[in-house]
N, C-alpha and C positions, 0 to 999 in steps of 0.2 A: 797342726803344723807349727813348728818353731817352739812348741811348748818345752821341749827338752833343753833348749838353749836359754830359757828364762831362769832367773833367780831373783832373790830378794823380793822387793815390793811388787814388781811386775808379776812374778810367779804367784805370790799370795793373791793378788787381785784376780788373775786369771783363774786360779783354783776356786776362790770364793764364788766367782761369777758362774763357773761351770757347776758347782755344787748347788747354787740357787736354782739354776735351770733344771737340774736333775730332780731336786725336791719339788719344784713346781709341776713337773711331769707326773710325779707320784700323786700329788694332790689332784690333778686333773683326772687321773685314772680312778682314784678313790671316789671322787665326786660322781663319776659315771656309774660306779657300782652302787652308790647311795641312791641315784636316780632310777636305775634300771634293774638292779638286782632284786632277788626274792628272799634270800636267806637273811634272817635277822642277825645271825651270828656274823656273817660276812659283812653285812652293813655296819655292824658295831666295830669290826676291825677296820673297815674303811674310814669310819669316823675317827678312830684313834690315830690312823695314819694322817688324816687331814689335820687334826689337832697338833700332833707331834711335829709334822713337817712345817706347818705354819709357824710354830714357835721357833724351830730351827732356822727357818728363813729370816725371821726377825733378828735373831742373834747374828747370823751371817751378814746381814745388811748393816748391822751396827758395827761389826768388825771392819767391813769395807769402808765405812764412813770415818774410821779412825785414822 
């Protein structure tokens, strides 16, 4: 709500915040697969998701801090 009327720094902050939440959700799901899944291939993909999303979250947090 109200996202469409935002611009500039407020828009960027909202966008980064939403993307961090989205990436954290992906990490949570991938962690569940690692803990409960059976397929070694799927677990490997889940780990790659965890690694990639964690790196991206760190980048996004750094961008927010600027």
